[in-house]
Gaussian input, Z-matrix of N, CA and C with variables (Angstrom, degrees):
# hf/3-21g

backbone

0 1
 N
 C     1     B1
 C     2     B2     1     A1
 N     3     B3     2     A2     1     D1
 C     4     B4     3     A3     2     D2
 C     5     B5     4     A4     3     D3
 N     6     B6     5     A5     4     D4
 C     7     B7     6     A6     5     D5
 C     8     B8     7     A7     6     D6
 N     9     B9     8     A8     7     D7
 C    10    B10     9     A9     8     D8
 C    11    B11    10    A10     9     D9
 N    12    B12    11    A11    10    D10
 C    13    B13    12    A12    11    D11
 C    14    B14    13    A13    12    D12
 N    15    B15    14    A14    13    D13
 C    16    B16    15    A15    14    D14
 C    17    B17    16    A16    15    D15
 N    18    B18    17    A17    16    D16
 C    19    B19    18    A18    17    D17
 C    20    B20    19    A19    18    D18
 N    21    B21    20    A20    19    D19
 C    22    B22    21    A21    20    D20
 C    23    B23    22    A22    21    D21
 N    24    B24    23    A23    22    D22
 C    25    B25    24    A24    23    D23
 C    26    B26    25    A25    24    D24
 N    27    B27    26    A26    25    D25
 C    28    B28    27    A27    26    D26
 C    29    B29    28    A28    27    D27
 N    30    B30    29    A29    28    D28
 C    31    B31    30    A30    29    D29
 C    32    B32    31    A31    30    D30
 N    33    B33    32    A32    31    D31
 C    34    B34    33    A33    32    D32
 C    35    B35    34    A34    33    D33
 N    36    B36    35    A35    34    D34
 C    37    B37    36    A36    35    D35
 C    38    B38    37    A37    36    D36
 N    39    B39    38    A38    37    D37
 C    40    B40    39    A39    38    D38
 C    41    B41    40    A40    39    D39
 N    42    B42    41    A41    40    D40
 C    43    B43    42    A42    41    D41
 C    44    B44    43    A43    42    D42
 N    45    B45    44    A44    43    D43
 C    46    B46    45    A45    44    D44
 C    47    B47    46    A46    45    D45
 N    48    B48    47    A47    46    D46
 C    49    B49    48    A48    47    D47
 C    50    B50    49    A49    48    D48
 N    51    B51    50    A50    49    D49
 C    52    B52    51    A51    50    D50
 C    53    B53    52    A52    51    D51
 N    54    B54    53    A53    52    D52
 C    55    B55    54    A54    53    D53
 C    56    B56    55    A55    54    D54
 N    57    B57    56    A56    55    D55
 C    58    B58    57    A57    56    D56
 C    59    B59    58    A58    57    D57
 N    60    B60    59    A59    58    D58
 C    61    B61    60    A60    59    D59
 C    62    B62    61    A61    60    D60
 N    63    B63    62    A62    61    D61
 C    64    B64    63    A63    62    D62
 C    65    B65    64    A64    63    D63
 N    66    B66    65    A65    64    D64
 C    67    B67    66    A66    65    D65
 C    68    B68    67    A67    66    D66
 N    69    B69    68    A68    67    D67
 C    70    B70    69    A69    68    D68
 C    71    B71    70    A70    69    D69
 N    72    B72    71    A71    70    D70
 C    73    B73    72    A72    71    D71
 C    74    B74    73    A73    72    D72
 N    75    B75    74    A74    73    D73
 C    76    B76    75    A75    74    D74
 C    77    B77    76    A76    75    D75
 N    78    B78    77    A77    76    D76
 C    79    B79    78    A78    77    D77
 C    80    B80    79    A79    78    D78
 N    81    B81    80    A80    79    D79
 C    82    B82    81    A81    80    D80
 C    83    B83    82    A82    81    D81
 N    84    B84    83    A83    82    D82
 C    85    B85    84    A84    83    D83
 C    86    B86    85    A85    84    D84
 N    87    B87    86    A86    85    D85
 C    88    B88    87    A87    86    D86
 C    89    B89    88    A88    87    D87
 N    90    B90    89    A89    88    D88
 C    91    B91    90    A90    89    D89
 C    92    B92    91    A91    90    D90
 N    93    B93    92    A92    91    D91
 C    94    B94    93    A93    92    D92
 C    95    B95    94    A94    93    D93
 N    96    B96    95    A95    94    D94
 C    97    B97    96    A96    95    D95
 C    98    B98    97    A97    96    D96
 N    99    B99    98    A98    97    D97
 C   100   B100    99    A99    98    D98
 C   101   B101   100   A100    99    D99
 N   102   B102   101   A101   100   D100
 C   103   B103   102   A102   101   D101
 C   104   B104   103   A103   102   D102
 N   105   B105   104   A104   103   D103
 C   106   B106   105   A105   104   D104
 C   107   B107   106   A106   105   D105
 N   108   B108   107   A107   106   D106
 C   109   B109   108   A108   107   D107
 C   110   B110   109   A109   108   D108
 N   111   B111   110   A110   109   D109
 C   112   B112   111   A111   110   D110
 C   113   B113   112   A112   111   D111
 N   114   B114   113   A113   112   D112
 C   115   B115   114   A114   113   D113
 C   116   B116   115   A115   114   D114
 N   117   B117   116   A116   115   D115
 C   118   B118   117   A117   116   D116
 C   119   B119   118   A118   117   D117
 N   120   B120   119   A119   118   D118
 C   121   B121   120   A120   119   D119
 C   122   B122   121   A121   120   D120
 N   123   B123   122   A122   121   D121
 C   124   B124   123   A123   122   D122
 C   125   B125   124   A124   123   D123
 N   126   B126   125   A125   124   D124
 C   127   B127   126   A126   125   D125
 C   128   B128   127   A127   126   D126
 N   129   B129   128   A128   127   D127
 C   130   B130   129   A129   128   D128
 C   131   B131   130   A130   129   D129
 N   132   B132   131   A131   130   D130
 C   133   B133   132   A132   131   D131
 C   134   B134   133   A133   132   D132
 N   135   B135   134   A134   133   D133
 C   136   B136   135   A135   134   D134
 C   137   B137   136   A136   135   D135
 N   138   B138   137   A137   136   D136
 C   139   B139   138   A138   137   D137
 C   140   B140   139   A139   138   D138
 N   141   B141   140   A140   139   D139
 C   142   B142   141   A141   140   D140
 C   143   B143   142   A142   141   D141
 N   144   B144   143   A143   142   D142
 C   145   B145   144   A144   143   D143
 C   146   B146   145   A145   144   D144
 N   147   B147   146   A146   145   D145
 C   148   B148   147   A147   146   D146
 C   149   B149   148   A148   147   D147
 N   150   B150   149   A149   148   D148
 C   151   B151   150   A150   149   D149
 C   152   B152   151   A151   150   D150
 N   153   B153   152   A152   151   D151
 C   154   B154   153   A153   152   D152
 C   155   B155   154   A154   153   D153
 N   156   B156   155   A155   154   D154
 C   157   B157   156   A156   155   D155
 C   158   B158   157   A157   156   D156
 N   159   B159   158   A158   157   D157
 C   160   B160   159   A159   158   D158
 C   161   B161   160   A160   159   D159
 N   162   B162   161   A161   160   D160
 C   163   B163   162   A162   161   D161
 C   164   B164   163   A163   162   D162
 N   165   B165   164   A164   163   D163
 C   166   B166   165   A165   164   D164
 C   167   B167   166   A166   165   D165
 N   168   B168   167   A167   166   D166
 C   169   B169   168   A168   167   D167
 C   170   B170   169   A169   168   D168
 N   171   B171   170   A170   169   D169
 C   172   B172   171   A171   170   D170
 C   173   B173   172   A172   171   D171
 N   174   B174   173   A173   172   D172
 C   175   B175   174   A174   173   D173
 C   176   B176   175   A175   174   D174
 N   177   B177   176   A176   175   D175
 C   178   B178   177   A177   176   D176
 C   179   B179   178   A178   177   D177
 N   180   B180   179   A179   178   D178
 C   181   B181   180   A180   179   D179
 C   182   B182   181   A181   180   D180
 N   183   B183   182   A182   181   D181
 C   184   B184   183   A183   182   D182
 C   185   B185   184   A184   183   D183
 N   186   B186   185   A185   184   D184
 C   187   B187   186   A186   185   D185
 C   188   B188   187   A187   186   D186
 N   189   B189   188   A188   187   D187
 C   190   B190   189   A189   188   D188
 C   191   B191   190   A190   189   D189
 N   192   B192   191   A191   190   D190
 C   193   B193   192   A192   191   D191
 C   194   B194   193   A193   192   D192
 N   195   B195   194   A194   193   D193
 C   196   B196   195   A195   194   D194
 C   197   B197   196   A196   195   D195
 N   198   B198   197   A197   196   D196
 C   199   B199   198   A198   197   D197
 C   200   B200   199   A199   198   D198
 N   201   B201   200   A200   199   D199
 C   202   B202   201   A201   200   D200
 C   203   B203   202   A202   201   D201
 N   204   B204   203   A203   202   D202
 C   205   B205   204   A204   203   D203
 C   206   B206   205   A205   204   D204
 N   207   B207   206   A206   205   D205
 C   208   B208   207   A207   206   D206
 C   209   B209   208   A208   207   D207
 N   210   B210   209   A209   208   D208
 C   211   B211   210   A210   209   D209
 C   212   B212   211   A211   210   D210
 N   213   B213   212   A212   211   D211
 C   214   B214   213   A213   212   D212
 C   215   B215   214   A214   213   D213
 N   216   B216   215   A215   214   D214
 C   217   B217   216   A216   215   D215
 C   218   B218   217   A217   216   D216
 N   219   B219   218   A218   217   D217
 C   220   B220   219   A219   218   D218
 C   221   B221   220   A220   219   D219
 N   222   B222   221   A221   220   D220
 C   223   B223   222   A222   221   D221
 C   224   B224   223   A223   222   D222
 N   225   B225   224   A224   223   D223
 C   226   B226   225   A225   224   D224
 C   227   B227   226   A226   225   D225
 N   228   B228   227   A227   226   D226
 C   229   B229   228   A228   227   D227
 C   230   B230   229   A229   228   D228
 N   231   B231   230   A230   229   D229
 C   232   B232   231   A231   230   D230
 C   233   B233   232   A232   231   D231
 N   234   B234   233   A233   232   D232
 C   235   B235   234   A234   233   D233
 C   236   B236   235   A235   234   D234
 N   237   B237   236   A236   235   D235
 C   238   B238   237   A237   236   D236
 C   239   B239   238   A238   237   D237
 N   240   B240   239   A239   238   D238
 C   241   B241   240   A240   239   D239
 C   242   B242   241   A241   240   D240
 N   243   B243   242   A242   241   D241
 C   244   B244   243   A243   242   D242
 C   245   B245   244   A244   243   D243
 N   246   B246   245   A245   244   D244
 C   247   B247   246   A246   245   D245
 C   248   B248   247   A247   246   D246
 N   249   B249   248   A248   247   D247
 C   250   B250   249   A249   248   D248
 C   251   B251   250   A250   249   D249
 N   252   B252   251   A251   250   D250
 C   253   B253   252   A252   251   D251
 C   254   B254   253   A253   252   D252
 N   255   B255   254   A254   253   D253
 C   256   B256   255   A255   254   D254
 C   257   B257   256   A256   255   D255
 N   258   B258   257   A257   256   D256
 C   259   B259   258   A258   257   D257
 C   260   B260   259   A259   258   D258
 N   261   B261   260   A260   259   D259
 C   262   B262   261   A261   260   D260
 C   263   B263   262   A262   261   D261

   B1=1.3803
   B2=1.5944
   B3=1.3002
   B4=1.4313
   B5=1.5532
   B6=1.3547
   B7=1.4273
   B8=1.4519
   B9=1.2503
   B10=1.4623
   B11=1.5090
   B12=1.2954
   B13=1.4726
   B14=1.5288
   B15=1.3130
   B16=1.4119
   B17=1.5276
   B18=1.2764
   B19=1.4695
   B20=1.4722
   B21=1.3456
   B22=1.5207
   B23=1.5182
   B24=1.2845
   B25=1.5644
   B26=1.5487
   B27=1.3432
   B28=1.3630
   B29=1.5368
   B30=1.2446
   B31=1.4590
   B32=1.6021
   B33=1.3041
   B34=1.4332
   B35=1.5696
   B36=1.2785
   B37=1.4429
   B38=1.4891
   B39=1.3800
   B40=1.4407
   B41=1.5193
   B42=1.2566
   B43=1.4835
   B44=1.5301
   B45=1.3944
   B46=1.4634
   B47=1.4144
   B48=1.3094
   B49=1.4229
   B50=1.5828
   B51=1.3265
   B52=1.3997
   B53=1.5783
   B54=1.3331
   B55=1.4551
   B56=1.5729
   B57=1.2541
   B58=1.4911
   B59=1.4680
   B60=1.3666
   B61=1.5398
   B62=1.4820
   B63=1.3826
   B64=1.4217
   B65=1.5480
   B66=1.3581
   B67=1.4144
   B68=1.5280
   B69=1.3497
   B70=1.4996
   B71=1.5885
   B72=1.3345
   B73=1.5352
   B74=1.4828
   B75=1.3698
   B76=1.5142
   B77=1.4823
   B78=1.2932
   B79=1.4417
   B80=1.4628
   B81=1.3543
   B82=1.4651
   B83=1.4742
   B84=1.3908
   B85=1.4683
   B86=1.4693
   B87=1.3524
   B88=1.4775
   B89=1.4888
   B90=1.3171
   B91=1.4651
   B92=1.6140
   B93=1.3297
   B94=1.4447
   B95=1.5088
   B96=1.3464
   B97=1.4676
   B98=1.4453
   B99=1.3174
   B100=1.4676
   B101=1.4888
   B102=1.2824
   B103=1.5593
   B104=1.4963
   B105=1.3117
   B106=1.4588
   B107=1.4750
   B108=1.3293
   B109=1.4495
   B110=1.5490
   B111=1.3455
   B112=1.4515
   B113=1.5179
   B114=1.3022
   B115=1.4589
   B116=1.4973
   B117=1.3132
   B118=1.4854
   B119=1.4810
   B120=1.2767
   B121=1.4849
   B122=1.5164
   B123=1.2957
   B124=1.4396
   B125=1.5415
   B126=1.2877
   B127=1.5547
   B128=1.4568
   B129=1.3532
   B130=1.4407
   B131=1.5317
   B132=1.2856
   B133=1.5060
   B134=1.5437
   B135=1.2999
   B136=1.4858
   B137=1.5538
   B138=1.2510
   B139=1.4667
   B140=1.4779
   B141=1.2690
   B142=1.4936
   B143=1.4971
   B144=1.4020
   B145=1.4506
   B146=1.5727
   B147=1.2747
   B148=1.5734
   B149=1.5338
   B150=1.2911
   B151=1.4199
   B152=1.5359
   B153=1.4192
   B154=1.4568
   B155=1.5022
   B156=1.3263
   B157=1.5091
   B158=1.4429
   B159=1.3127
   B160=1.5260
   B161=1.5363
   B162=1.3262
   B163=1.4532
   B164=1.4769
   B165=1.4033
   B166=1.5032
   B167=1.5716
   B168=1.2708
   B169=1.4552
   B170=1.5022
   B171=1.3190
   B172=1.4688
   B173=1.5559
   B174=1.3532
   B175=1.3948
   B176=1.5282
   B177=1.2754
   B178=1.4526
   B179=1.5198
   B180=1.3479
   B181=1.4608
   B182=1.5031
   B183=1.2986
   B184=1.4583
   B185=1.5304
   B186=1.3199
   B187=1.4505
   B188=1.5265
   B189=1.3099
   B190=1.4531
   B191=1.5701
   B192=1.4109
   B193=1.4602
   B194=1.5198
   B195=1.2641
   B196=1.5403
   B197=1.4957
   B198=1.3508
   B199=1.3978
   B200=1.5590
   B201=1.3310
   B202=1.4000
   B203=1.5945
   B204=1.3116
   B205=1.4057
   B206=1.5135
   B207=1.3827
   B208=1.4681
   B209=1.5241
   B210=1.3218
   B211=1.4541
   B212=1.4784
   B213=1.3234
   B214=1.4620
   B215=1.5271
   B216=1.3455
   B217=1.4061
   B218=1.5261
   B219=1.3912
   B220=1.3948
   B221=1.4863
   B222=1.3237
   B223=1.5408
   B224=1.4250
   B225=1.3168
   B226=1.4355
   B227=1.5225
   B228=1.4112
   B229=1.3624
   B230=1.6129
   B231=1.2823
   B232=1.5105
   B233=1.4664
   B234=1.3227
   B235=1.5223
   B236=1.5759
   B237=1.3336
   B238=1.4536
   B239=1.5533
   B240=1.3019
   B241=1.4380
   B242=1.5384
   B243=1.3429
   B244=1.4324
   B245=1.5178
   B246=1.3253
   B247=1.3628
   B248=1.4521
   B249=1.3492
   B250=1.4702
   B251=1.4713
   B252=1.3209
   B253=1.5140
   B254=1.4597
   B255=1.2649
   B256=1.4267
   B257=1.4357
   B258=1.3708
   B259=1.4295
   B260=1.5303
   B261=1.2872
   B262=1.5577
   B263=1.4511
   A1=109.59
   A2=114.97
   A3=120.65
   A4=108.53
   A5=113.91
   A6=119.56
   A7=113.05
   A8=122.50
   A9=127.04
   A10=109.78
   A11=118.46
   A12=121.48
   A13=115.80
   A14=114.55
   A15=120.19
   A16=114.04
   A17=114.53
   A18=119.97
   A19=113.07
   A20=114.06
   A21=119.49
   A22=113.58
   A23=115.46
   A24=118.17
   A25=108.03
   A26=121.29
   A27=121.41
   A28=111.95
   A29=119.85
   A30=120.84
   A31=111.19
   A32=115.54
   A33=120.15
   A34=113.37
   A35=120.09
   A36=121.40
   A37=112.73
   A38=119.58
   A39=123.42
   A40=112.69
   A41=116.12
   A42=121.67
   A43=109.46
   A44=113.34
   A45=115.78
   A46=113.44
   A47=120.21
   A48=126.42
   A49=111.36
   A50=114.63
   A51=118.75
   A52=111.85
   A53=115.08
   A54=121.32
   A55=112.00
   A56=116.03
   A57=120.12
   A58=111.36
   A59=115.59
   A60=118.23
   A61=109.57
   A62=120.27
   A63=124.62
   A64=107.81
   A65=117.38
   A66=119.94
   A67=110.79
   A68=115.60
   A69=120.55
   A70=110.86
   A71=108.10
   A72=112.00
   A73=112.09
   A74=115.20
   A75=119.78
   A76=109.22
   A77=120.44
   A78=124.51
   A79=114.10
   A80=114.79
   A81=123.08
   A82=115.69
   A83=114.71
   A84=119.71
   A85=106.15
   A86=117.44
   A87=119.14
   A88=110.28
   A89=114.71
   A90=122.72
   A91=108.32
   A92=114.25
   A93=119.13
   A94=116.04
   A95=114.70
   A96=121.82
   A97=112.29
   A98=118.41
   A99=123.38
   A100=110.11
   A101=116.96
   A102=121.18
   A103=112.46
   A104=121.02
   A105=118.95
   A106=113.81
   A107=116.13
   A108=118.89
   A109=114.63
   A110=111.83
   A111=117.98
   A112=110.73
   A113=115.46
   A114=122.96
   A115=111.36
   A116=118.47
   A117=123.45
   A118=109.90
   A119=121.73
   A120=125.53
   A121=107.51
   A122=116.44
   A123=121.86
   A124=112.93
   A125=116.19
   A126=115.56
   A127=111.85
   A128=118.59
   A129=125.85
   A130=106.60
   A131=115.60
   A132=118.28
   A133=112.38
   A134=114.90
   A135=117.69
   A136=108.86
   A137=122.41
   A138=126.25
   A139=110.66
   A140=115.63
   A141=116.75
   A142=113.59
   A143=120.26
   A144=123.25
   A145=104.62
   A146=114.42
   A147=115.29
   A148=107.73
   A149=123.09
   A150=128.09
   A151=107.07
   A152=115.39
   A153=119.16
   A154=115.06
   A155=114.90
   A156=118.09
   A157=113.60
   A158=117.12
   A159=119.25
   A160=110.05
   A161=116.84
   A162=120.66
   A163=110.14
   A164=113.82
   A165=120.87
   A166=111.26
   A167=117.16
   A168=118.61
   A169=111.63
   A170=114.92
   A171=118.51
   A172=112.08
   A173=114.85
   A174=121.00
   A175=111.01
   A176=117.70
   A177=120.99
   A178=111.38
   A179=116.98
   A180=120.20
   A181=110.71
   A182=118.90
   A183=124.87
   A184=106.90
   A185=119.95
   A186=122.87
   A187=110.00
   A188=114.82
   A189=117.54
   A190=114.78
   A191=112.85
   A192=114.11
   A193=112.54
   A194=114.60
   A195=115.88
   A196=115.16
   A197=115.48
   A198=121.60
   A199=109.89
   A200=118.32
   A201=121.36
   A202=109.42
   A203=116.88
   A204=118.44
   A205=111.51
   A206=120.03
   A207=121.43
   A208=110.40
   A209=117.36
   A210=119.08
   A211=111.88
   A212=118.27
   A213=119.99
   A214=107.59
   A215=118.23
   A216=119.19
   A217=117.35
   A218=112.39
   A219=120.99
   A220=108.95
   A221=118.82
   A222=121.61
   A223=108.65
   A224=121.47
   A225=120.79
   A226=113.38
   A227=117.06
   A228=120.87
   A229=112.92
   A230=115.12
   A231=120.77
   A232=108.31
   A233=114.76
   A234=118.71
   A235=107.21
   A236=114.35
   A237=119.21
   A238=114.80
   A239=114.09
   A240=121.82
   A241=109.47
   A242=118.33
   A243=120.53
   A244=109.17
   A245=122.92
   A246=124.19
   A247=111.10
   A248=120.17
   A249=121.37
   A250=114.27
   A251=116.63
   A252=120.38
   A253=109.68
   A254=122.25
   A255=124.11
   A256=116.09
   A257=119.06
   A258=124.21
   A259=108.29
   A260=118.64
   A261=121.98
   A262=105.91
   D1=127.84
   D2=177.57
   D3=-77.89
   D4=149.50
   D5=173.09
   D6=-81.58
   D7=160.28
   D8=177.44
   D9=-64.66
   D10=-38.04
   D11=175.41
   D12=-58.81
   D13=-44.26
   D14=176.59
   D15=-66.04
   D16=-37.88
   D17=177.66
   D18=-67.39
   D19=-41.13
   D20=179.19
   D21=-67.63
   D22=-15.99
   D23=179.45
   D24=-83.27
   D25=-12.97
   D26=-178.80
   D27=-65.58
   D28=127.37
   D29=-167.78
   D30=-81.22
   D31=-33.44
   D32=177.78
   D33=-70.94
   D34=116.02
   D35=-172.20
   D36=-62.06
   D37=-42.88
   D38=179.11
   D39=-63.83
   D40=-36.79
   D41=179.22
   D42=-70.01
   D43=-37.97
   D44=179.43
   D45=-68.78
   D46=-38.39
   D47=176.14
   D48=-64.45
   D49=-44.67
   D50=177.19
   D51=-59.32
   D52=-45.26
   D53=175.22
   D54=-59.79
   D55=-38.95
   D56=178.97
   D57=-66.90
   D58=-44.17
   D59=177.84
   D60=-64.53
   D61=-37.36
   D62=-179.65
   D63=-61.51
   D64=-45.52
   D65=-177.65
   D66=-65.09
   D67=-38.25
   D68=176.93
   D69=-58.68
   D70=-42.25
   D71=179.32
   D72=-64.34
   D73=-39.95
   D74=-178.95
   D75=-65.05
   D76=-29.84
   D77=-178.12
   D78=-88.38
   D79=-7.70
   D80=178.15
   D81=77.00
   D82=32.47
   D83=175.27
   D84=-81.01
   D85=131.03
   D86=-177.77
   D87=-78.44
   D88=157.26
   D89=-179.58
   D90=-61.25
   D91=-41.48
   D92=175.96
   D93=-55.82
   D94=-37.43
   D95=177.71
   D96=-73.01
   D97=-32.05
   D98=177.15
   D99=-69.75
   D100=-43.32
   D101=-173.05
   D102=-90.52
   D103=-1.63
   D104=-177.87
   D105=-72.04
   D106=-11.48
   D107=179.44
   D108=-91.10
   D109=1.40
   D110=-179.40
   D111=96.08
   D112=-114.84
   D113=178.94
   D114=-64.04
   D115=126.33
   D116=179.67
   D117=-91.16
   D118=115.07
   D119=179.46
   D120=-142.73
   D121=-176.87
   D122=-175.64
   D123=-59.29
   D124=-46.43
   D125=-179.24
   D126=-59.01
   D127=-41.12
   D128=-176.66
   D129=-63.30
   D130=-54.09
   D131=-177.83
   D132=-63.60
   D133=-36.33
   D134=178.14
   D135=-67.13
   D136=-38.17
   D137=176.15
   D138=-63.77
   D139=-47.76
   D140=178.31
   D141=-64.04
   D142=-33.31
   D143=179.77
   D144=-69.30
   D145=-44.00
   D146=-176.67
   D147=-65.05
   D148=-37.28
   D149=178.73
   D150=-59.34
   D151=-52.57
   D152=-179.89
   D153=-59.23
   D154=-40.43
   D155=175.37
   D156=-64.20
   D157=-43.08
   D158=178.40
   D159=-62.83
   D160=-41.96
   D161=178.91
   D162=-56.95
   D163=-54.11
   D164=179.65
   D165=-55.59
   D166=-40.52
   D167=179.03
   D168=-67.19
   D169=-38.46
   D170=179.37
   D171=-65.87
   D172=-37.97
   D173=178.46
   D174=-66.26
   D175=-37.67
   D176=178.41
   D177=-70.56
   D178=-36.96
   D179=176.86
   D180=-64.26
   D181=-40.37
   D182=-178.78
   D183=-64.37
   D184=-47.11
   D185=-177.22
   D186=-62.37
   D187=-43.83
   D188=-179.37
   D189=-67.97
   D190=-31.34
   D191=171.73
   D192=-68.91
   D193=-37.43
   D194=175.83
   D195=-62.41
   D196=-41.47
   D197=178.18
   D198=-66.74
   D199=-36.78
   D200=178.50
   D201=-66.75
   D202=-40.32
   D203=178.79
   D204=-65.01
   D205=-41.40
   D206=178.51
   D207=-62.96
   D208=-41.44
   D209=176.16
   D210=-59.92
   D211=-41.44
   D212=-176.46
   D213=-66.06
   D214=-42.67
   D215=179.71
   D216=-62.81
   D217=-35.99
   D218=177.80
   D219=-67.60
   D220=-39.63
   D221=179.34
   D222=-68.18
   D223=-38.17
   D224=177.71
   D225=-64.20
   D226=-39.48
   D227=177.54
   D228=-64.86
   D229=-37.57
   D230=176.18
   D231=-61.72
   D232=-47.67
   D233=-177.03
   D234=-59.91
   D235=-47.95
   D236=-178.69
   D237=-57.79
   D238=-38.78
   D239=178.34
   D240=-69.12
   D241=-36.76
   D242=178.45
   D243=-70.73
   D244=-36.40
   D245=177.13
   D246=-66.53
   D247=-45.68
   D248=179.85
   D249=-64.22
   D250=-29.47
   D251=176.01
   D252=-71.34
   D253=-35.31
   D254=175.99
   D255=-69.69
   D256=-29.39
   D257=179.25
   D258=-70.41
   D259=-38.36
   D260=178.89
   D261=-76.49

């Protein structure tokens, strides 16, 4: 996946727009979301790409937090079982 910075350095405008559209597609940005701002140009595509990346990052953070919570609960259960075995 190319970065926005690399794409924006492309001198040919048509090629730059094509690469921005390709990156939007890779990130799963819908065509409706791209066109809802009216005229499609580099700033619009760049904003949609940044939104998609932020959303992806937030989803990953949420999943990691959930995994961490599950691991903590399992650790607490193991500790509780160990304590109960020592009591008997």
